[in-house]
N, C-alpha and C positions, 0 to 999 in steps of 0.2 A: 061697666059704664061703656056702652056700646059706642066706638068712633074714639075711645081715649087712647089711641096709640097718634092717632091722626092729629086728633086737638095739641097734644104734647107737641106733633112735628110741626104746625102751623105758631105755636107759639114760641118757637125755640127759632122760627124763621126771621118772624118778627123781634123778636128781643137781640139775634145777632145782626140785622138789618139797623135797628136802632143804635146797637152799642158799635157798628161799624162808622155810623153816620158823625158821630161823637169823636172818633180818630179819624175823620175824612178833615176836620176842618183842620188838625197840625199837619197835614202830610204835604209835601213837595211834591210837585210832577212825576218830577224824575221816580221818590218813591213810588208814588203810587205805580207807575210805567213799571217798575222791576219786581214790583206785588201782582201782577196783573201778566206777567209774562212769567213770574213761581209759578204762581197757581195754576195757567196754562200748562205747565212742565208736568206739573203734578197729577192734571186730569186727563193727559194724555197716555200717563203710563197708568193710570188706574183703566182705562180705557183698552190699552195692549196687554194689562194681565187678563182681565177680565176673558177679552178675543181667545188669548191664547190659550187660558184654563179649559175653554170647550175644544179648541181645534186640535190644540196637539196632545197625541193620544201615546202609550207607550207596551208596545205588543212584542213577545216575544226581548225582549231587551232592545229590538226598535222603533227610532220615533216614527209615527205617522201622525197625518191629519185625517181633520172630518168636518163637515160641515160649508166644505168651498161652495156647493153649488149651493145650498142655503142662503150664504152670506151674499153671494155674487145674486141669486134672485131677488132677497129681499130688499138689498139696496137700493138695484136698478132699478125696479119694478117700482117699488114705495117710493124712490125718490121724482120718478116719471109719475106718478098719480097723486104726487102732495105737490108738486111744479105744477099740474094741470088744475088742483085745488087751490092752488098760491094759497097753502097753510103758513107759512110764512109774513103773509101780509096782511093775512086777516089777524097773525096774532101779534104782528108790528100794529096794526089798526087799533086794537084793545088796549094796545101799549097807550099808544096816542088821546084815548077814549082817556084811560086812568090818568095820563098828563094832564090833562083839559080838568079835568074830576076835581086834582087837587092843584088847582092853579100851580103848575108848576112850568109854563108857556115854556121861559128862558132855561130849562134843564135839559142840554141839548143830549146828556148819555143815558135821560129816565128810560128810553125805551129801551136803551140795548143793555141798560142796568135790568129790567124786568124780563125781558127777550131769554139772554143769556141766564142770567139764574136761575128761572124759571124751565126751562130745558135742562138745564144740569141736574139739579134737586128731584125733576120728577121721571127722568130717565134711569133704569137701573133694577136691576134684580128686589134690590130691599123695601121699592117702593111695593114691587108689586107683590111681595112674596110676602112683606109683612105686612100689608092690607089683609091681603085672606087670611093670616094668623091672628089679624084684630079679629076679623069679621066670623069665623070657623070658633076661634074655640079664646077667642077672648084674649092670647096672648102680645102684650104690645111690649115686649122686647125688643123686638129686632126694627120697631115705627122709635123706638126711645134709643139703639143706639143711631140710628137715621138722623133723629133728633138733632145728638150730639156733630155728628158730621154736617150737617147741614147749617148748624150755628156755624160752624166756623167759616167752610166757604159762604156763607153768606155774608158774613163778617166782612173776609176781606173783598167780596162784591162789594158791599156797601159804602169802606172804606175807596174801593176805587170810582164806581159808579154813581154812587149817591142814592135817593131814597128811590127809585124805582126798585130799586133789588127787593124791597122790602112787601112791594104788590106781588110777587113772587109767591105770597102766604098764599093768595087767593086762588090759582090753579092751585098747587099740593094740597088745599084744602079738598077742593072739588074733585081733583082725579084719583088721590088715595081715597077719600069718602068714598064714593060712588067705588070705586071695587071692594071696600068693604060691606056696603052696604049688600053688592050684587054675593059676595061670597056667605053672606048670611043666609042669604035668600034661597041663593042657588047650593051651599052645601059646597062640598071639595069637587069642587066641578074643575080644577087646575092640577096634571099629571105635573109629577115631576119631571119627565121627560118637556112636558110644554115649557114647563120656568127654568130651566136649563138651555131651549132654546130660546125665549123670551130674553134673558139673560145674557145671551152672546148676543143677538143683535142689540140688543141695547147697548156694549159693553162699546161694538163699535160704534155706536152714537153717538157715546160718550169721548171715544176719540176722536172724531171728529167736530165737539164744541172744545174739546183742548187745540186742534190746531186754529182754529178762529180765537181763543181766548190770548194762543201764544204768537199768532203770528196777522193777525188781522182779519177783518169777516172777510174770508176765502168761500165757506161754502155755508150754501141755505139749510142749514141745520131742520129748521122748522117742517121744510116740504118735505126731510127724510122721516120724517116718525113713520107715515103710511107704513115705512120698511117691519115695524111692529108687530104691524098683522099677517104678514108673510106666515112663521113659524106657526102661528095657529093653524091657516091655510094648509100649508104643505102636512103638518100633522091630523089633520083630518082626512085628508086626501090619501094619505098613508093608510089608515085603517081600511078603505076601499080598496085604492091598489097598491098592492106591496111593492113593487116596484118605484113606485113613487117615492114608497118610503127611503127605501136603500137609496135612491137616487139625493135625498136630499136628508141624508141621515149623517 
């Protein structure tokens, strides 16, 4: 079935959110706070491990690094583009619309739950690679594994933020479904090098989400999302300008 992986993932998000709401009723404020900080620490290390797995290299027994310039250019120029476009403001505006649509005007954490959870489950290699595999080979194994992870993440977030987290099922369905559809039409358009670079920059963004979850909202991660376009741009430039390929490798 076309898009089955995304459907399973979306249902897992909804189920995790509903179960999290059930637990929220019996959680004291101090318990919710420690859950949020605990999940934030976990997200931090997921982002760190994903970033370092690309950056650190071992050659002739020596540890080196790569991708430094790619990371700098992606994060700085991507953040600048996102700030000019005010992406996070638009996401929050959509969250406010959803809050009004579901008549949750008094829920002060609705928008935070929607934005934070959407960013966590949408950013990352599994969402991109899994959707491509689903579209090209109808292989849903990666998205099924991601669905289990997202179920746990959304369950914890729903127990902290409330029902706004359940609405993150909307962007995950649209985001992954779109990638699956494009992959089915365009074929194997994403090379291993591109996926590795997307995962690299995506992991850095996941780290930023972990910072916000642990220490409060410090970074506008939504405005950093255009950083994910720069691996595509740099890889494209590398085909025509070999010097650029080595500069961003």
